[in-house]
C-alpha positions in Angstrom: 19.5 -42.3 -11.6 17.1 -41.7 -14.5 14.9 -38.7 -14.1 11.2 -39.1 -13.3 8.6 -37.7 -15.6 5.1 -36.5 -15.1 2.6 -35.2 -17.7 0.5 -32.5 -16.0 -2.7 -31.0 -17.4 -5.3 -28.5 -16.2 -8.1 -26.3 -17.4 -6.7 -23.2 -15.7 -3.4 -22.2 -14.2 -1.9 -19.1 -12.5 1.8 -18.9 -11.7 1.7 -15.4 -10.2 4.4 -12.9 -11.0 5.6 -11.4 -7.7 6.0 -7.9 -9.2 2.2 -7.7 -9.6 1.0 -6.4 -6.2 -2.8 -6.5 -6.4 -4.1 -8.2 -9.6 -2.9 -11.7 -10.3 -1.0 -12.1 -13.5 0.6 -15.4 -14.5 3.9 -16.2 -15.9 3.8 -17.7 -19.5 4.3 -21.2 -18.2 4.8 -23.2 -15.0 7.6 -22.2 -12.7 10.2 -24.7 -11.3 8.8 -24.3 -7.8 5.3 -25.0 -8.9 6.6 -28.1 -10.8 8.4 -29.3 -7.7 5.2 -28.9 -5.7 3.5 -31.4 -8.0 6.2 -34.0 -7.3 6.0 -33.2 -3.5 2.2 -33.7 -3.6 2.8 -37.3 -4.8 5.7 -38.2 -2.6 7.2 -36.0 0.1 9.7 -37.3 2.6 12.2 -35.5 4.9 15.0 -37.7 3.4 14.5 -36.6 -0.2 14.2 -33.5 -2.3 13.0 -33.0 -5.8 15.1 -31.1 -8.4 13.3 -30.0 -11.6 15.6 -30.5 -14.6 13.4 -29.8 -17.6 10.0 -28.6 -18.5 8.3 -29.3 -21.9 5.4 -27.2 -23.1 2.8 -29.4 -24.9 0.1 -26.9 -25.7 0.2 -23.3 -27.0 0.1 -20.5 -24.4 -3.5 -19.3 -24.1 -4.9 -16.6 -21.7 -8.1 -15.8 -20.0 -9.1 -12.7 -18.0 -11.3 -13.4 -15.0 -12.8 -11.1 -12.3 -13.5 -12.9 -9.1 -14.3 -12.3 -5.4 -11.4 -12.6 -2.9 -11.2 -11.7 0.8 -8.7 -9.2 2.1 -7.9 -10.9 5.4 -6.9 -14.3 6.7 -7.9 -16.2 9.8 -5.7 -15.3 12.8 -3.0 -17.9 13.5 -3.5 -17.3 17.2 -7.2 -18.2 16.8 -6.4 -21.3 14.8 -3.9 -22.5 17.4 -6.5 -21.9 20.2 -9.1 -23.9 18.2 -6.6 -26.8 17.7 -5.8 -26.9 21.5 -9.3 -26.3 22.9 -11.5 -27.9 20.2 -13.3 -24.7 19.5 -12.5 -21.1 18.5 -13.4 -18.0 16.4 -12.3 -18.9 12.9 -15.0 -17.1 10.9 -14.5 -14.5 8.2 -17.3 -12.0 7.4 -17.4 -12.1 3.6 -19.5 -8.9 3.3 -16.8 -7.0 5.2 -13.7 -8.5 3.6 -14.9 -9.2 0.0 -13.0 -7.5 -2.8 -13.3 -7.9 -6.6 -10.0 -8.4 -8.4 -9.1 -9.2 -12.0 -6.7 -11.9 -12.9 -4.9 -12.8 -16.1 -4.7 -16.6 -16.0 -3.5 -19.4 -18.4 -6.1 -21.9 -19.7 -5.9 -25.4 -21.2 -2.3 -26.1 -20.1 -0.2 -29.2 -20.5 3.4 -29.8 -19.4 5.8 -32.6 -19.2 7.9 -32.2 -16.1 11.3 -33.9 -15.5 12.8 -34.2 -12.0 15.6 -35.9 -10.2 15.4 -37.2 -6.7 18.1 -36.0 -4.4 18.9 -37.9 -1.2 19.5 -35.9 2.0 20.3 -38.6 4.5 22.6 -41.6 4.7 19.7 -43.9 5.0 18.1 -42.6 1.7 21.4 -42.7 -0.1 21.9 -46.3 0.7 18.4 -47.3 -0.4 17.3 -45.3 -3.5 15.3 -48.2 -4.9 12.9 -47.9 -2.0 11.9 -44.3 -2.8 12.0 -44.9 -6.5 9.5 -47.8 -6.2 7.4 -45.8 -3.8 7.0 -42.8 -6.2 6.3 -45.0 -9.2 3.7 -47.0 -7.4 1.9 -43.8 -6.1 2.1 -42.0 -9.4 0.8 -45.0 -11.4 -2.1 -45.3 -9.0 -2.9 -41.6 -9.0 -2.2 -41.4 -5.2 -1.1 -38.1 -3.7 -0.7 -36.5 -0.3 -2.7 -33.5 -1.4 -4.3 -32.7 -4.8 -1.6 -31.2 -7.1 -2.5 -27.8 -8.4 -1.3 -25.3 -11.0 -0.2 -22.2 -9.1 -3.5 -21.7 -7.1 -5.2 -24.3 -5.1 -8.5 -23.9 -7.0 -6.8 -24.9 -10.3 -6.4 -28.6 -9.7 -4.0 -30.6 -11.9 -4.3 -34.0 -13.4 -1.2 -36.1 -13.7 0.1 -39.3 -15.1 3.6 -40.8 -15.1 5.6 -41.0 -18.4 8.3 -43.6 -19.0 11.7 -42.0 -19.5 14.1 -43.5 -22.0 17.8 -42.8 -21.3 19.7 -41.6 -24.3 23.5 -41.3 -23.8 24.7 -39.8 -20.5 23.0 -36.4 -20.2 20.1 -36.5 -22.6 16.8 -38.3 -22.0 13.5 -38.6 -23.8 10.2 -40.4 -23.9 8.6 -43.0 -26.1 7.7 -42.1 -29.6 4.0 -42.6 -28.9 4.0 -39.6 -26.5 3.1 -36.1 -27.7 6.1 -33.9 -28.6 6.9 -30.5 -27.1 5.6 -27.4 -28.8 8.3 -27.0 -31.5 7.2 -23.5 -32.6 7.7 -22.0 -29.1 11.1 -20.3 -28.6 11.3 -17.2 -26.4 13.2 -15.4 -23.8 10.7 -15.1 -20.9 12.9 -12.8 -18.8 13.4 -13.3 -15.1 11.2 -16.0 -13.5 10.9 -17.2 -9.9 13.0 -20.3 -9.4 12.3 -21.1 -5.8 12.5 -19.8 -2.2 15.7 -20.2 -0.1 14.7 -21.4 3.3 18.2 -21.1 4.9 16.6 -18.6 7.2 13.2 -20.2 8.0 11.9 -17.0 9.4 12.8 -14.9 6.3 12.8 -17.0 3.1 14.4 -15.3 0.1 13.1 -15.6 -3.4 15.5 -16.8 -6.1 15.2 -16.0 -9.8 16.7 -17.2 -13.1 16.6 -16.2 -16.7 13.9 -18.3 -18.3 14.4 -19.3 -21.9 12.4 -21.7 -24.0 13.9 -23.5 -27.1 11.5 -25.4 -29.3 9.0 -25.9 -26.5 11.6 -27.0 -23.9 12.9 -25.1 -20.9 16.2 -26.7 -19.8 17.0 -26.0 -16.1 20.2 -28.0 -15.9 23.0 -25.6 -15.0 20.9 -22.4 -14.9 22.3 -19.4 -13.0 20.1 -18.7 -10.0 20.2 -15.3 -8.3 18.8 -14.3 -4.9 
């Protein structure tokens, strides 16, 4: 199958580095797991899984430092379950007691082109790929989504639009000449980046990392070595 392509833009983004414990500091660009979440927001089904194959950076990396209020606690899951079952419950957080000011180093004015392939997990989906392909294209073209896609943090909403992919040979693919090109001057080794979470053990998901490299504005994820 040809890959699917989305152009994603946003005013702000934060793809948090896990080694930063208190202050939020973003990676230089979107992570594969965050890119996958954009596709999941448009079309998620138990019978399919999205696999990110390539990320193109369309705008220079720009940073902004922000200090904002956050809360140090979360609503009790037990209270939330009781409220769901009984129709009422104690779900309040007292901001004056839990509020903390934290600094964050975020990205601003970001734009990416994301390429993904649809993997089929069941016999029914393998036998009818056209159904899921048409479903995704229809929803993406209409701007429909299960939940609003976001760029790392839910408060950083993302805009998206589908891009027509042109197949070139067997392995390579591109887009129409009228589309903006990747940032040619950006080539860098970004070090170890979060790839995704391994949910083999649902009670204890394991993070996976890979060596992120960008060549002429493109991060190619085909065949990357992933380490747990």
